[in-house]
C-alpha positions in Angstrom: 79.1 102.0 95.9 79.6 102.0 92.1 83.0 100.7 90.9 83.5 104.0 89.0 83.2 106.0 92.3 85.9 103.9 94.0 88.2 104.5 91.0 88.2 108.3 91.4 91.6 109.3 92.7 91.4 111.5 95.8 95.2 111.5 96.5 95.7 115.2 95.8 92.7 116.4 97.9 94.3 116.1 101.4 97.3 118.1 100.3 95.1 120.7 98.6 93.0 121.1 101.7 96.2 121.6 103.8 97.4 124.2 101.3 94.1 125.9 101.3 94.1 126.2 105.1 97.5 127.7 105.1 96.5 130.2 102.4 93.5 131.2 104.5 95.8 131.8 107.5 98.2 133.9 105.4 95.3 135.9 103.9 94.0 136.6 107.4 97.4 137.7 108.6 97.8 140.0 105.6 94.4 141.6 106.4 95.4 142.0 110.0 98.6 143.7 109.0 96.7 146.5 107.3 95.1 147.4 110.6 98.4 147.3 112.5 100.7 149.0 109.9 100.9 152.2 112.0 102.3 150.2 115.0 105.5 149.1 113.3 108.2 150.6 111.2 107.9 150.6 107.4 110.9 148.3 107.1 109.5 145.7 109.4 106.1 145.9 107.8 107.6 145.5 104.3 109.8 142.6 105.5 106.9 140.7 107.1 104.5 141.4 104.1 107.2 140.2 101.7 107.6 136.9 103.6 103.8 136.3 103.6 103.5 137.2 99.9 106.4 134.9 99.0 104.9 132.0 101.0 101.5 132.6 99.2 103.3 132.4 95.8 105.1 129.3 96.8 101.8 127.7 97.9 100.1 128.7 94.6 102.9 127.1 92.6 102.8 123.9 94.7 99.1 123.6 94.4 98.9 124.1 90.6 99.7 120.5 89.5 97.6 119.1 92.4 94.6 121.2 91.3 95.0 120.1 87.7 95.0 116.5 88.8 92.0 117.0 91.1 90.0 118.8 88.4 90.6 115.9 86.0 89.2 113.5 88.6 86.4 115.9 89.3 85.3 115.8 85.6 85.0 112.0 86.0 82.9 112.5 89.1 80.6 115.0 87.2 80.0 112.4 84.5 79.2 109.8 87.1 76.8 112.2 88.8 74.9 112.7 85.6 74.7 109.0 85.1 73.4 108.3 88.6 70.9 111.1 88.5 69.5 109.7 85.3 69.3 106.2 86.9 67.4 107.7 89.9 65.0 109.5 87.5 64.5 106.3 85.4 63.7 104.1 88.4 61.4 106.8 89.8 59.5 106.8 86.5 59.3 103.0 86.6 57.8 103.2 90.0 55.3 105.8 89.0 54.3 103.7 85.9 54.0 100.6 88.0 51.6 102.4 90.4 49.6 103.9 87.6 49.2 100.5 85.9 48.1 99.1 89.2 45.4 101.8 89.5 44.2 100.8 86.1 43.8 97.2 87.2 46.6 95.7 85.1 48.3 93.6 87.9 46.9 90.8 89.9 47.0 91.7 93.6 49.8 89.3 94.5 52.1 90.4 91.7 52.1 94.2 92.4 53.7 94.1 95.9 56.6 92.1 94.6 57.2 94.4 91.7 56.8 97.5 93.8 59.2 96.2 96.5 61.8 95.4 93.8 61.4 98.9 92.3 61.7 100.6 95.7 64.8 98.6 96.5 66.5 99.7 93.2 65.4 103.3 93.8 66.9 103.3 97.3 70.1 101.9 95.9 70.4 104.5 93.2 69.6 107.3 95.7 72.3 105.9 98.0 74.7 106.0 95.1 73.8 109.6 94.4 74.4 110.5 98.0 77.9 108.9 97.8 78.6 111.0 94.7 77.4 114.2 96.3 79.5 113.5 99.4 82.6 113.0 97.3 81.8 116.3 95.5 81.9 118.1 98.8 85.3 116.5 99.4 86.5 118.1 96.2 84.9 121.5 97.0 86.8 121.7 100.3 90.1 121.8 98.4 89.2 124.8 96.2 88.7 128.5 96.8 85.1 128.5 95.6 82.4 126.5 93.9 82.9 128.6 90.8 86.6 127.6 90.6 85.7 123.9 91.0 82.9 124.0 88.5 84.6 126.1 85.9 87.8 124.0 86.1 89.9 127.1 86.1 92.6 127.9 88.6 92.2 131.3 90.3 95.6 132.8 91.1 94.4 136.3 91.6 92.5 138.9 89.7 92.3 138.4 86.0 94.8 140.5 84.0 93.3 143.6 82.3 92.3 143.0 78.7 94.7 144.5 76.2 93.4 147.5 74.3 93.0 146.8 70.6 93.9 149.8 68.3 90.8 151.3 66.7 90.5 150.5 63.0 90.1 153.6 60.8 86.5 154.1 59.6 86.1 152.8 56.1 84.0 154.9 53.8 80.5 153.5 53.2 80.1 151.4 50.1 78.3 153.1 47.2 74.7 152.1 46.8 74.1 149.8 43.9 70.9 150.4 41.8 68.1 148.0 42.7 67.4 145.4 40.1 63.7 145.3 39.2 61.7 142.6 40.9 60.5 139.8 38.7 56.7 139.5 38.4 55.2 136.7 40.5 54.6 133.4 38.8 50.9 132.8 38.0 49.1 130.3 40.2 48.4 126.9 38.7 44.7 125.9 38.7 43.8 123.3 41.3 43.8 119.7 40.1 40.4 118.2 39.5 39.2 115.9 42.3 
């Protein structure tokens, strides 16, 4: 494991996952309430709905600083992922070049297997690093509502507010047409230089 991967702070993830699970339960209960609203009095329905909505708001407020912290750490992970993917690509190209040069007869028979084994070992290590990075990415994804929220780094707290309507500017009258200036004649071509 790369040192940079072990330095990424996952301390907020467990609490975010717990909050996300509780939010899911509340959302399911709110949806179930709609189907059962005819079975209870409006006062009871409103009281229970108010309790659930208040708890959802409380969870959203509590998760905000945790999400901000997790998103900062996720940005570090994204940079590391790019770095590891480049390393995998680079070692893959080295292996391909090594095999190509072997086909061209560049290496003595005893040298090629050693170099190939070294290259394959480095490639396996880099691919293992990439797998570790992708596994950590899935840990982050479990703490957010969606992949989009995680990737965009924006916190979804409900539908976006409607855009304010800008007042329409009055139409300005068109600018008067300026008379066209006559075009200058083209410059004469210089004769070609003698060879």
